[in-house]
C-alpha positions, 0 to 999 in steps of 0.5 A: 631769181635772176639767171646770174644769181642762179649761176652763182648759187648752182656754181657754189653748190657744185663747188666750182670757182668762177675761174673753173666755170670760165675755163670750162666755157672758154670765156674770161673770169670777169665775164662770169663775174659780170653774169653773177652780178647781173651786169651782163648775160651769157650768150644764148649759145652757152646756156646748154653748156652752163646747164650741163656744167652745173648739173641742172636742166634748162628749166631750172636755169631759167627759173621756170619751176623754182618754188612749190605752192604750200598745197604741193608741199603738203601733198608731197609731205603726206606721200613722204610720211606714208612711204616712211612707214614702210621704208625709211631709206626709200623715203630718204632718197625720195626726199633727197631727190625732191630737194635736188629738184627744188634746191631753193624752196626752203619751205619744202626742204624744211618740211622734208627735214622735219618728216625724215628726222621724225622717221629716222628716230623710229627707223630700224636702219643701222647706226652707221646709216643713221648717222649718215642720214642725220648729218644730211638732215642737219645740213638741210636745216643749216641751209634753211636756218639762213632762209629769208622766210622768217617762219622757216628760218626760226623753225629750222634754228629751233630744230637745229638747237634740239638736234645739237642737244641730242648730239650732246654738242651743247656749244653749237646748240647754244649758238642756235638757241641765242638766235631764237627771238623771245615771242611775247605775242601768241597769234593763235586765236587771231589766226583761228578767227581769220581762218574761220572767216576765210576758210570756215569753222572746220578748217579753223578748228582743225588748225586749233587742234594741231596747235593744241596738240603741239602745246600739250606735247610741249607741256608733257616734255616740260614735266618730264624735264622737271621730274629729272631736275627734282630727282637730280636735286634730291626732291624725290617726293616732288618728282613722284608728285609731278609724275602723278600729274603727268600721268593724269594729263594723258587721260585729261588731254586724250594722249597716247596711253603708253605715255602714262608709264613714261614719267614713272620710268624716268624716275626708275631709270634715275634711281637705277631700280632694275626691277622697277625699270623692267616692270615699267618697260614691259608696260610701256611696250605693251601699251605702245602696241595699242594704237592711239585712238585720236578719233575718239578724242573730242580734242583731235578727231579732225586731225585723226583723219590726216596721214600723220594722224593715221600713222600713229596706228602703225608705229608700235614696232618702230617705237620698240626698236627706237626704245631698244636702241636708246637703252643700248646706246644711252649712258643713263641705261648702262645699268640695264645692259646685258640684263637677260630678262630685258633682252628676252622682252625685246626679243619677243616684240622684235621677232 
């Protein structure tokens, strides 16, 4: 990126007009305009003042360090994931500072947003702070949704659509969903073959394990949604059949055991069956305390050794907090609010 483009981008980030920059530097507004268009360059004596005004250092102004490599991003994301297990707030500040350091590295920003978004869901921060952090994550994703990097752009758009649905802002969600292209070709097998030749079979298999996990998780979510739809349309027997299929899928694909209970809990919640809900919540909380032994699965044992894989062994208490918050805040759980037995169950796990 040319120095003029950097001045323009950082000026906008700082919320300054060309006139304000010109006044501060004691130059004309047309001069600033010419810098930003790349027609002329600022005098070398002005560069320190420009950097101070835009709150950046000379390295950033001269693009000495603007992008990170994929390896560097991966290393930082692993560190961020580890920190988030101990303190979400510390991880959030760590990510925020990194983005300030590399404000135009879209891959980095998207990766940080992804990690912190997942960590926020499981965190125990209060609702006000959670909303504040969520809004910042949305801002980051809105930036990367305009990225020239197609992979980052489409992934950001997809994630934004999901977040707006979660926030019940369906109009905004639909705008982003319309921007997601229909992909007729899945290049996963071709990519795996290329990796096998270039990096070796182990690396290719690791890549495929990640893709498989992503696909299986998607199928699981499709089945959850189908259960809800069948309940809504009164096809209760179909909902129960799908719940059984979903439960068997957990063993078949080596997923976390607690998710065997989830489809049946969805049905109990829809039917507002208090006794059944409490029984199933007890089961899901008990199972959530057991680590997901990915290393024992022939499908994900390579992935199990990553920071993300290891993190599954330590999310039990975070899961409990997340479920307690969901039950407290979501309308579909209204019939369970104030239930003393349920409160005692959560108190036992959260003490």
